[in-house]
C-alpha positions as CSV (number, residue, x, y, z in Angstrom):
1,X,0.0,0.0,0.0
2,X,2.9,2.4,0.7
3,X,4.2,2.0,-2.8
4,X,0.8,2.6,-4.2
5,X,0.5,5.9,-2.2
6,X,4.1,6.8,-3.0
7,X,5.0,6.3,0.7
8,X,2.4,8.9,1.8
9,X,1.8,7.3,5.2
10,X,-1.4,9.2,5.9
11,X,-3.0,8.1,2.7
12,X,-1.9,4.5,3.2
13,X,-3.3,4.4,6.7
14,X,-6.6,5.8,5.5
15,X,-6.8,3.3,2.6
16,X,-6.1,0.5,5.1
17,X,-8.7,1.7,7.5
18,X,-6.3,2.2,10.4
19,X,-5.0,5.3,12.2
20,X,-1.7,6.9,11.2
21,X,-0.4,6.1,14.7
22,X,-1.2,2.4,14.2
23,X,0.6,2.5,10.8
24,X,3.6,4.3,12.4
25,X,3.8,1.7,15.2
26,X,3.6,-1.2,12.7
27,X,6.3,0.4,10.5
28,X,8.6,0.9,13.5
29,X,8.1,-2.7,14.6
30,X,8.9,-4.0,11.1
31,X,12.0,-1.9,10.9
32,X,13.2,-3.2,14.3
33,X,12.7,-6.7,13.1
34,X,14.6,-6.0,9.9
35,X,11.5,-6.7,7.8
36,X,11.4,-3.1,6.4
37,X,14.5,-1.0,5.7
38,X,15.1,2.3,7.4
39,X,13.1,5.1,5.8
40,X,14.7,6.8,2.9
41,X,14.6,10.5,2.3
42,X,12.5,11.6,-0.6
43,X,13.2,14.8,-2.4
44,X,10.5,17.4,-2.1
45,X,8.5,18.1,-5.1
46,X,8.1,21.8,-6.0
């Protein structure tokens, strides 16, 4: 879902029917377990 929303976490959470906080906690847990890589910085679009 994150790839579909171009890593826009608020949009992904809404599409999944969960709160942003729940998504953030899940992402943190996945990173700690090595399932998900550390976040990458995305250039701002002007």
